[in-house]
CHARMM-style PDB file with segment names, atoms N, HN, CA, C and O in Angstrom:
ATOM      1  N   MET     1      86.485  90.412 122.852  1.00  0.00      PROA
ATOM      2  CA  MET     1      87.613  90.906 122.100  1.00  0.00      PROA
ATOM      3  C   MET     1      87.149  91.288 120.694  1.00  0.00      PROA
ATOM      4  O   MET     1      86.374  90.558 120.076  1.00  0.00      PROA
ATOM      5  N   VAL     2      87.612  92.404 120.200  1.00  0.00      PROA
ATOM      6  HN  VAL     2      88.243  92.996 120.702  1.00  0.00      PROA
ATOM      7  CA  VAL     2      87.218  92.909 118.895  1.00  0.00      PROA
ATOM      8  C   VAL     2      88.128  92.302 117.832  1.00  0.00      PROA
ATOM      9  O   VAL     2      89.350  92.293 117.978  1.00  0.00      PROA
ATOM     10  N   SER     3      87.518  91.796 116.761  1.00  0.00      PROA
ATOM     11  HN  SER     3      86.525  91.803 116.643  1.00  0.00      PROA
ATOM     12  CA  SER     3      88.306  91.173 115.703  1.00  0.00      PROA
ATOM     13  C   SER     3      88.954  92.230 114.809  1.00  0.00      PROA
ATOM     14  O   SER     3      88.576  93.402 114.826  1.00  0.00      PROA
ATOM     15  N   ARG     4      89.926  91.792 114.040  1.00  0.00      PROA
ATOM     16  HN  ARG     4      90.234  90.840 114.026  1.00  0.00      PROA
ATOM     17  CA  ARG     4      90.612  92.693 113.121  1.00  0.00      PROA
ATOM     18  C   ARG     4      89.640  93.271 112.095  1.00  0.00      PROA
ATOM     19  O   ARG     4      89.719  94.453 111.759  1.00  0.00      PROA
ATOM     20  N   GLU     5      88.721  92.437 111.596  1.00  0.00      PROA
ATOM     21  HN  GLU     5      88.657  91.477 111.869  1.00  0.00      PROA
ATOM     22  CA  GLU     5      87.758  92.916 110.603  1.00  0.00      PROA
ATOM     23  C   GLU     5      86.905  94.046 111.160  1.00  0.00      PROA
ATOM     24  O   GLU     5      86.657  95.038 110.474  1.00  0.00      PROA
ATOM     25  N   ASN     6      86.457  93.899 112.399  1.00  0.00      PROA
ATOM     26  HN  ASN     6      86.659  93.093 112.956  1.00  0.00      PROA
ATOM     27  CA  ASN     6      85.622  94.935 113.002  1.00  0.00      PROA
ATOM     28  C   ASN     6      86.408  96.219 113.245  1.00  0.00      PROA
ATOM     29  O   ASN     6      85.854  97.310 113.114  1.00  0.00      PROA
ATOM     30  N   LYS     7      87.677  96.111 113.594  1.00  0.00      PROA
ATOM     31  HN  LYS     7      88.128  95.224 113.701  1.00  0.00      PROA
ATOM     32  CA  LYS     7      88.509  97.302 113.764  1.00  0.00      PROA
ATOM     33  C   LYS     7      88.669  98.038 112.442  1.00  0.00      PROA
ATOM     34  O   LYS     7      88.581  99.265 112.395  1.00  0.00      PROA
ATOM     35  N   VAL     8      88.904  97.290 111.368  1.00  0.00      PROA
ATOM     36  HN  VAL     8      88.975  96.294 111.406  1.00  0.00      PROA
ATOM     37  CA  VAL     8      89.061  97.910 110.043  1.00  0.00      PROA
ATOM     38  C   VAL     8      87.764  98.588 109.625  1.00  0.00      PROA
ATOM     39  O   VAL     8      87.783  99.731 109.169  1.00  0.00      PROA
ATOM     40  N   ILE     9      86.643  97.899 109.775  1.00  0.00      PROA
ATOM     41  HN  ILE     9      86.627  96.970 110.145  1.00  0.00      PROA
ATOM     42  CA  ILE     9      85.349  98.456 109.384  1.00  0.00      PROA
ATOM     43  C   ILE     9      85.019  99.685 110.217  1.00  0.00      PROA
ATOM     44  O   ILE     9      84.562 100.694 109.679  1.00  0.00      PROA
ATOM     45  N   GLY    10      85.245  99.612 111.522  1.00  0.00      PROA
ATOM     46  HN  GLY    10      85.616  98.793 111.959  1.00  0.00      PROA
ATOM     47  CA  GLY    10      84.969 100.755 112.386  1.00  0.00      PROA
ATOM     48  C   GLY    10      85.823 101.962 112.051  1.00  0.00      PROA
ATOM     49  O   GLY    10      85.337 103.093 112.048  1.00  0.00      PROA
ATOM     50  N   GLY    11      87.087 101.725 111.771  1.00  0.00      PROA
ATOM     51  HN  GLY    11      87.482 100.806 111.774  1.00  0.00      PROA
ATOM     52  CA  GLY    11      87.975 102.825 111.398  1.00  0.00      PROA
ATOM     53  C   GLY    11      87.559 103.486 110.099  1.00  0.00      PROA
ATOM     54  O   GLY    11      87.530 104.712 109.996  1.00  0.00      PROA
ATOM     55  N   PHE    12      87.240 102.673 109.113  1.00  0.00      PROA
ATOM     56  HN  PHE    12      87.264 101.677 109.196  1.00  0.00      PROA
ATOM     57  CA  PHE    12      86.801 103.232 107.835  1.00  0.00      PROA
ATOM     58  C   PHE    12      85.459 103.935 107.967  1.00  0.00      PROA
ATOM     59  O   PHE    12      85.224 104.930 107.281  1.00  0.00      PROA
ATOM     60  N   ALA    13      84.572 103.446 108.827  1.00  0.00      PROA
ATOM     61  HN  ALA    13      84.763 102.637 109.383  1.00  0.00      PROA
ATOM     62  CA  ALA    13      83.279 104.100 109.031  1.00  0.00      PROA
ATOM     63  C   ALA    13      83.461 105.492 109.618  1.00  0.00      PROA
ATOM     64  O   ALA    13      82.794 106.438 109.199  1.00  0.00      PROA
ATOM     65  N   VAL    14      84.358 105.618 110.583  1.00  0.00      PROA
ATOM     66  HN  VAL    14      84.899 104.849 110.923  1.00  0.00      PROA
ATOM     67  CA  VAL    14      84.628 106.930 111.181  1.00  0.00      PROA
ATOM     68  C   VAL    14      85.213 107.878 110.141  1.00  0.00      PROA
ATOM     69  O   VAL    14      84.811 109.039 110.060  1.00  0.00      PROA
ATOM     70  N   VAL    15      86.153 107.390 109.352  1.00  0.00      PROA
ATOM     71  HN  VAL    15      86.479 106.447 109.417  1.00  0.00      PROA
ATOM     72  CA  VAL    15      86.766 108.223 108.308  1.00  0.00      PROA
ATOM     73  C   VAL    15      85.726 108.619 107.261  1.00  0.00      PROA
ATOM     74  O   VAL    15      85.696 109.766 106.816  1.00  0.00      PROA
ATOM     75  N   ALA    16      84.877 107.677 106.871  1.00  0.00      PROA
ATOM     76  HN  ALA    16      84.901 106.745 107.232  1.00  0.00      PROA
ATOM     77  CA  ALA    16      83.855 107.967 105.855  1.00  0.00      PROA
ATOM     78  C   ALA    16      82.880 109.027 106.349  1.00  0.00      PROA
ATOM     79  O   ALA    16      82.529 109.944 105.605  1.00  0.00      PROA
ATOM     80  N   LEU    17      82.443 108.908 107.590  1.00  0.00      PROA
ATOM     81  HN  LEU    17      82.728 108.164 108.194  1.00  0.00      PROA
ATOM     82  CA  LEU    17      81.518 109.908 108.131  1.00  0.00      PROA
ATOM     83  C   LEU    17      82.183 111.271 108.255  1.00  0.00      PROA
ATOM     84  O   LEU    17      81.558 112.292 107.970  1.00  0.00      PROA
ATOM     85  N   ALA    18      83.437 111.297 108.675  1.00  0.00      PROA
ATOM     86  HN  ALA    18      83.945 110.467 108.907  1.00  0.00      PROA
ATOM     87  CA  ALA    18      84.145 112.569 108.793  1.00  0.00      PROA
ATOM     88  C   ALA    18      84.334 113.229 107.425  1.00  0.00      PROA
ATOM     89  O   ALA    18      84.143 114.437 107.286  1.00  0.00      PROA
ATOM     90  N   LEU    19      84.705 112.440 106.423  1.00  0.00      PROA
ATOM     91  HN  LEU    19      84.859 111.459 106.536  1.00  0.00      PROA
ATOM     92  CA  LEU    19      84.877 112.994 105.077  1.00  0.00      PROA
ATOM     93  C   LEU    19      83.561 113.525 104.517  1.00  0.00      PROA
ATOM     94  O   LEU    19      83.528 114.600 103.919  1.00  0.00      PROA
ATOM     95  N   THR    20      82.496 112.786 104.706  1.00  0.00      PROA
ATOM     96  HN  THR    20      82.523 111.912 105.192  1.00  0.00      PROA
ATOM     97  CA  THR    20      81.206 113.208 104.170  1.00  0.00      PROA
ATOM     98  C   THR    20      80.684 114.444 104.898  1.00  0.00      PROA
ATOM     99  O   THR    20      80.241 115.404 104.267  1.00  0.00      PROA
ATOM    100  N   TYR    21      80.740 114.412 106.218  1.00  0.00      PROA
ATOM    101  HN  TYR    21      81.099 113.632 106.730  1.00  0.00      PROA
ATOM    102  CA  TYR    21      80.270 115.556 107.006  1.00  0.00      PROA
ATOM    103  C   TYR    21      81.103 116.795 106.703  1.00  0.00      PROA
ATOM    104  O   TYR    21      80.560 117.884 106.516  1.00  0.00      PROA
ATOM    105  N   GLY    22      82.408 116.630 106.654  1.00  0.00      PROA
ATOM    106  HN  GLY    22      82.849 115.745 106.806  1.00  0.00      PROA
ATOM    107  CA  GLY    22      83.277 117.749 106.321  1.00  0.00      PROA
ATOM    108  C   GLY    22      83.053 118.251 104.905  1.00  0.00      PROA
ATOM    109  O   GLY    22      83.139 119.449 104.636  1.00  0.00      PROA
ATOM    110  N   GLY    23      82.765 117.320 104.000  1.00  0.00      PROA
ATOM    111  HN  GLY    23      82.695 116.346 104.218  1.00  0.00      PROA
ATOM    112  CA  GLY    23      82.496 117.710 102.626  1.00  0.00      PROA
ATOM    113  C   GLY    23      81.245 118.540 102.482  1.00  0.00      PROA
ATOM    114  O   GLY    23      81.192 119.455 101.660  1.00  0.00      PROA
ATOM    115  N   PHE    24      80.229 118.228 103.280  1.00  0.00      PROA
ATOM    116  HN  PHE    24      80.271 117.486 103.948  1.00  0.00      PROA
ATOM    117  CA  PHE    24      79.000 119.015 103.226  1.00  0.00      PROA
ATOM    118  C   PHE    24      79.222 120.425 103.744  1.00  0.00      PROA
ATOM    119  O   PHE    24      78.647 121.375 103.212  1.00  0.00      PROA
ATOM    120  N   TRP    25      80.048 120.578 104.772  1.00  0.00      PROA
ATOM    121  HN  TRP    25      80.515 119.807 105.204  1.00  0.00      PROA
ATOM    122  CA  TRP    25      80.210 121.884 105.396  1.00  0.00      PROA
ATOM    123  C   TRP    25      81.341 122.714 104.796  1.00  0.00      PROA
ATOM    124  O   TRP    25      81.273 123.943 104.810  1.00  0.00      PROA
ATOM    125  N   LEU    26      82.374 122.067 104.273  1.00  0.00      PROA
ATOM    126  HN  LEU    26      82.428 121.069 104.261  1.00  0.00      PROA
ATOM    127  CA  LEU    26      83.552 122.815 103.863  1.00  0.00      PROA
ATOM    128  C   LEU    26      83.715 122.972 102.363  1.00  0.00      PROA
ATOM    129  O   LEU    26      84.524 123.783 101.915  1.00  0.00      PROA
ATOM    130  N   THR    27      82.958 122.208 101.574  1.00  0.00      PROA
ATOM    131  HN  THR    27      82.301 121.549 101.939  1.00  0.00      PROA
ATOM    132  CA  THR    27      83.116 122.270 100.124  1.00  0.00      PROA
ATOM    133  C   THR    27      81.770 122.504  99.456  1.00  0.00      PROA
ATOM    134  O   THR    27      80.719 122.456 100.096  1.00  0.00      PROA
ATOM    135  N   ASP    28      81.826 122.754  98.172  1.00  0.00      PROA
ATOM    136  HN  ASP    28      82.679 122.792  97.652  1.00  0.00      PROA
ATOM    137  CA  ASP    28      80.614 122.903  97.381  1.00  0.00      PROA
ATOM    138  C   ASP    28      80.394 121.703  96.473  1.00  0.00      PROA
ATOM    139  O   ASP    28      79.752 121.817  95.428  1.00  0.00      PROA
ATOM    140  N   PHE    29      80.930 120.544  96.874  1.00  0.00      PROA
ATOM    141  HN  PHE    29      81.452 120.451  97.722  1.00  0.00      PROA
ATOM    142  CA  PHE    29      80.730 119.339  96.067  1.00  0.00      PROA
ATOM    143  C   PHE    29      79.263 118.951  96.068  1.00  0.00      PROA
ATOM    144  O   PHE    29      78.567 119.168  97.060  1.00  0.00      PROA
ATOM    145  N   PRO    30      78.785 118.380  94.972  1.00  0.00      PROA
ATOM    146  CA  PRO    30      77.391 117.932  94.947  1.00  0.00      PROA
ATOM    147  C   PRO    30      77.170 116.771  95.920  1.00  0.00      PROA
ATOM    148  O   PRO    30      78.089 116.007  96.219  1.00  0.00      PROA
ATOM    149  N   SER    31      75.953 116.659  96.398  1.00  0.00      PROA
ATOM    150  HN  SER    31      75.206 117.279  96.156  1.00  0.00      PROA
ATOM    151  CA  SER    31      75.644 115.624  97.390  1.00  0.00      PROA
ATOM    152  C   SER    31      75.814 114.214  96.816  1.00  0.00      PROA
ATOM    153  O   SER    31      76.101 113.278  97.561  1.00  0.00      PROA
ATOM    154  N   GLU    32      75.642 114.055  95.505  1.00  0.00      PROA
ATOM    155  HN  GLU    32      75.409 114.815  94.899  1.00  0.00      PROA
ATOM    156  CA  GLU    32      75.836 112.741  94.893  1.00  0.00      PROA
ATOM    157  C   GLU    32      77.288 112.293  95.002  1.00  0.00      PROA
ATOM    158  O   GLU    32      77.560 111.118  95.249  1.00  0.00      PROA
ATOM    159  N   LEU    33      78.210 113.217  94.822  1.00  0.00      PROA
ATOM    160  HN  LEU    33      77.989 114.171  94.622  1.00  0.00      PROA
ATOM    161  CA  LEU    33      79.629 112.903  94.948  1.00  0.00      PROA
ATOM    162  C   LEU    33      79.976 112.533  96.391  1.00  0.00      PROA
ATOM    163  O   LEU    33      80.727 111.588  96.631  1.00  0.00      PROA
ATOM    164  N   LEU    34      79.435 113.271  97.332  1.00  0.00      PROA
ATOM    165  HN  LEU    34      78.825 114.039  97.137  1.00  0.00      PROA
ATOM    166  CA  LEU    34      79.702 112.980  98.739  1.00  0.00      PROA
ATOM    167  C   LEU    34      79.068 111.663  99.161  1.00  0.00      PROA
ATOM    168  O   LEU    34      79.614 110.965 100.016  1.00  0.00      PROA
ATOM    169  N   LEU    35      77.934 111.313  98.583  1.00  0.00      PROA
ATOM    170  HN  LEU    35      77.490 111.880  97.889  1.00  0.00      PROA
ATOM    171  CA  LEU    35      77.335 110.004  98.849  1.00  0.00      PROA
ATOM    172  C   LEU    35      78.239 108.902  98.297  1.00  0.00      PROA
ATOM    173  O   LEU    35      78.387 107.853  98.923  1.00  0.00      PROA
ATOM    174  N   GLY    36      78.835 109.130  97.147  1.00  0.00      PROA
ATOM    175  HN  GLY    36      78.715 109.982  96.638  1.00  0.00      PROA
ATOM    176  CA  GLY    36      79.789 108.171  96.587  1.00  0.00      PROA
ATOM    177  C   GLY    36      81.012 108.012  97.477  1.00  0.00      PROA
ATOM    178  O   GLY    36      81.514 106.901  97.646  1.00  0.00      PROA
ATOM    179  N   VAL    37      81.495 109.107  98.046  1.00  0.00      PROA
ATOM    180  HN  VAL    37      81.087 110.010  97.908  1.00  0.00      PROA
ATOM    181  CA  VAL    37      82.623 109.048  98.977  1.00  0.00      PROA
ATOM    182  C   VAL    37      82.233 108.234 100.206  1.00  0.00      PROA
ATOM    183  O   VAL    37      83.013 107.407 100.679  1.00  0.00      PROA
ATOM    184  N   LEU    38      81.032 108.466 100.722  1.00  0.00      PROA
ATOM    185  HN  LEU    38      80.398 109.138 100.338  1.00  0.00      PROA
ATOM    186  CA  LEU    38      80.555 107.731 101.891  1.00  0.00      PROA
ATOM    187  C   LEU    38      80.468 106.237 101.604  1.00  0.00      PROA
ATOM    188  O   LEU    38      80.901 105.424 102.420  1.00  0.00      PROA
ATOM    189  N   ILE    39      79.920 105.875 100.465  1.00  0.00      PROA
ATOM    190  HN  ILE    39      79.569 106.536  99.802  1.00  0.00      PROA
ATOM    191  CA  ILE    39      79.780 104.459 100.117  1.00  0.00      PROA
ATOM    192  C   ILE    39      81.146 103.833  99.872  1.00  0.00      PROA
ATOM    193  O   ILE    39      81.408 102.722 100.334  1.00  0.00      PROA
ATOM    194  N   PHE    40      82.018 104.530  99.151  1.00  0.00      PROA
ATOM    195  HN  PHE    40      81.805 105.432  98.776  1.00  0.00      PROA
ATOM    196  CA  PHE    40      83.337 103.956  98.883  1.00  0.00      PROA
ATOM    197  C   PHE    40      84.143 103.789 100.160  1.00  0.00      PROA
ATOM    198  O   PHE    40      84.668 102.709 100.431  1.00  0.00      PROA
ATOM    199  N   ALA    41      84.243 104.858 100.947  1.00  0.00      PROA
ATOM    200  HN  ALA    41      83.816 105.736 100.727  1.00  0.00      PROA
ATOM    201  CA  ALA    41      85.081 104.812 102.147  1.00  0.00      PROA
ATOM    202  C   ALA    41      84.471 103.978 103.257  1.00  0.00      PROA
ATOM    203  O   ALA    41      85.200 103.442 104.092  1.00  0.00      PROA
ATOM    204  N   GLY    42      83.154 103.855 103.289  1.00  0.00      PROA
ATOM    205  HN  GLY    42      82.561 104.290 102.611  1.00  0.00      PROA
ATOM    206  CA  GLY    42      82.512 103.124 104.369  1.00  0.00      PROA
ATOM    207  C   GLY    42      82.188 101.677 104.064  1.00  0.00      PROA
ATOM    208  O   GLY    42      82.004 100.879 104.983  1.00  0.00      PROA
ATOM    209  N   VAL    43      82.115 101.319 102.772  1.00  0.00      PROA
ATOM    210  HN  VAL    43      82.264 101.967 102.026  1.00  0.00      PROA
ATOM    211  CA  VAL    43      81.711  99.955 102.411  1.00  0.00      PROA
ATOM    212  C   VAL    43      82.764  99.258 101.556  1.00  0.00      PROA
ATOM    213  O   VAL    43      83.226  98.171 101.904  1.00  0.00      PROA
ATOM    214  N   ILE    44      83.139  99.867 100.456  1.00  0.00      PROA
ATOM    215  HN  ILE    44      82.764 100.750 100.173  1.00  0.00      PROA
ATOM    216  CA  ILE    44      83.992  99.194  99.479  1.00  0.00      PROA
ATOM    217  C   ILE    44      85.440  99.096  99.959  1.00  0.00      PROA
ATOM    218  O   ILE    44      86.048  98.029  99.870  1.00  0.00      PROA
ATOM    219  N   ALA    45      85.994 100.191 100.463  1.00  0.00      PROA
ATOM    220  HN  ALA    45      85.500 101.057 100.535  1.00  0.00      PROA
ATOM    221  CA  ALA    45      87.391 100.181 100.906  1.00  0.00      PROA
ATOM    222  C   ALA    45      87.651  99.186 102.036  1.00  0.00      PROA
ATOM    223  O   ALA    45      88.657  98.479 101.981  1.00  0.00      PROA
ATOM    224  N   PRO    46      86.784  99.094 103.072  1.00  0.00      PROA
ATOM    225  CA  PRO    46      87.048  98.090 104.109  1.00  0.00      PROA
ATOM    226  C   PRO    46      86.983  96.658 103.586  1.00  0.00      PROA
ATOM    227  O   PRO    46      87.724  95.792 104.051  1.00  0.00      PROA
ATOM    228  N   MET    47      86.093  96.406 102.614  1.00  0.00      PROA
ATOM    229  HN  MET    47      85.491  97.109 102.236  1.00  0.00      PROA
ATOM    230  CA  MET    47      86.033  95.060 102.034  1.00  0.00      PROA
ATOM    231  C   MET    47      87.328  94.737 101.306  1.00  0.00      PROA
ATOM    232  O   MET    47      87.842  93.625 101.422  1.00  0.00      PROA
ATOM    233  N   ILE    48      87.861  95.696 100.556  1.00  0.00      PROA
ATOM    234  HN  ILE    48      87.443  96.599 100.462  1.00  0.00      PROA
ATOM    235  CA  ILE    48      89.108  95.475  99.830  1.00  0.00      PROA
ATOM    236  C   ILE    48      90.249  95.214 100.808  1.00  0.00      PROA
ATOM    237  O   ILE    48      91.033  94.283 100.620  1.00  0.00      PROA
ATOM    238  N   VAL    49      90.340  96.031 101.847  1.00  0.00      PROA
ATOM    239  HN  VAL    49      89.703  96.787 102.000  1.00  0.00      PROA
ATOM    240  CA  VAL    49      91.417  95.876 102.831  1.00  0.00      PROA
ATOM    241  C   VAL    49      91.297  94.537 103.547  1.00  0.00      PROA
ATOM    242  O   VAL    49      92.291  93.825 103.687  1.00  0.00      PROA
ATOM    243  N   ASN    50      90.093  94.179 104.004  1.00  0.00      PROA
ATOM    244  HN  ASN    50      89.285  94.758 103.890  1.00  0.00      PROA
ATOM    245  CA  ASN    50      89.919  92.909 104.706  1.00  0.00      PROA
ATOM    246  C   ASN    50      90.206  91.715 103.805  1.00  0.00      PROA
ATOM    247  O   ASN    50      90.809  90.739 104.253  1.00  0.00      PROA
ATOM    248  N   ASN    51      89.788  91.774 102.555  1.00  0.00      PROA
ATOM    249  HN  ASN    51      89.298  92.566 102.192  1.00  0.00      PROA
ATOM    250  CA  ASN    51      90.083  90.672 101.625  1.00  0.00      PROA
ATOM    251  C   ASN    51      91.581  90.546 101.392  1.00  0.00      PROA
ATOM    252  O   ASN    51      92.108  89.435 101.331  1.00  0.00      PROA
ATOM    253  N   ARG    52      92.271  91.673 101.260  1.00  0.00      PROA
ATOM    254  HN  ARG    52      91.843  92.576 101.310  1.00  0.00      PROA
ATOM    255  CA  ARG    52      93.713  91.636 101.053  1.00  0.00      PROA
ATOM    256  C   ARG    52      94.429  91.070 102.285  1.00  0.00      PROA
ATOM    257  O   ARG    52      95.352  90.267 102.155  1.00  0.00      PROA
ATOM    258  N   LEU    53      94.003  91.487 103.466  1.00  0.00      PROA
ATOM    259  HN  LEU    53      93.253  92.139 103.571  1.00  0.00      PROA
ATOM    260  CA  LEU    53      94.621  90.976 104.693  1.00  0.00      PROA
ATOM    261  C   LEU    53      94.319  89.500 104.900  1.00  0.00      PROA
ATOM    262  O   LEU    53      95.172  88.757 105.386  1.00  0.00      PROA
ATOM    263  N   ASP    54      93.099  89.061 104.533  1.00  0.00      PROA
ATOM    264  HN  ASP    54      92.407  89.664 104.139  1.00  0.00      PROA
ATOM    265  CA  ASP    54      92.763  87.637 104.646  1.00  0.00      PROA
ATOM    266  C   ASP    54      93.603  86.790 103.701  1.00  0.00      PROA
ATOM    267  O   ASP    54      94.071  85.714 104.074  1.00  0.00      PROA
ATOM    268  N   SER    55      93.796  87.280 102.465  1.00  0.00      PROA
ATOM    269  HN  SER    55      93.416  88.153 102.162  1.00  0.00      PROA
ATOM    270  CA  SER    55      94.595  86.523 101.511  1.00  0.00      PROA
ATOM    271  C   SER    55      96.068  86.490 101.932  1.00  0.00      PROA
ATOM    272  O   SER    55      96.766  85.514 101.659  1.00  0.00      PROA
ATOM    273  N   ARG    56      96.533  87.529 102.582  1.00  0.00      PROA
ATOM    274  HN  ARG    56      95.966  88.322 102.804  1.00  0.00      PROA
ATOM    275  CA  ARG    56      97.910  87.555 103.044  1.00  0.00      PROA
ATOM    276  C   ARG    56      98.117  86.565 104.203  1.00  0.00      PROA
ATOM    277  O   ARG    56      99.174  85.942 104.300  1.00  0.00      PROA
ATOM    278  N   GLU    57      97.104  86.417 105.088  1.00  0.00      PROA
ATOM    279  HN  GLU    57      96.245  86.923 105.009  1.00  0.00      PROA
ATOM    280  CA  GLU    57      97.212  85.492 106.203  1.00  0.00      PROA
ATOM    281  C   GLU    57      97.157  84.035 105.753  1.00  0.00      PROA
ATOM    282  O   GLU    57      97.805  83.179 106.356  1.00  0.00      PROA
ATOM    283  N   SER    58      96.396  83.745 104.707  1.00  0.00      PROA
ATOM    284  HN  SER    58      95.870  84.440 104.217  1.00  0.00      PROA
ATOM    285  CA  SER    58      96.253  82.368 104.260  1.00  0.00      PROA
ATOM    286  C   SER    58      97.437  81.890 103.416  1.00  0.00      PROA
ATOM    287  O   SER    58      97.618  80.688 103.222  1.00  0.00      PROA
ATOM    288  N   ALA    59      98.242  82.831 102.914  1.00  0.00      PROA
ATOM    289  HN  ALA    59      98.095  83.808 103.071  1.00  0.00      PROA
ATOM    290  CA  ALA    59      99.389  82.447 102.071  1.00  0.00      PROA
ATOM    291  C   ALA    59     100.618  82.166 102.885  1.00  0.00      PROA
ATOM    292  OT1 ALA    59     101.664  81.831 102.329  1.00  0.00      PROA
TER     293      ALA     59
END
């Protein structure tokens, strides 16, 4: 059975890859900005969401 944390991380990973890949092909944004989008959407945002959901469950 897949845990809630893994579902959140997997969903954000798919979104992060889609945003980055689409950004490379559809926009003229610099690669540094798109790397920041990839890191934020793939690493930082899922941590924030999981921490918020964990704190909500414990309260």
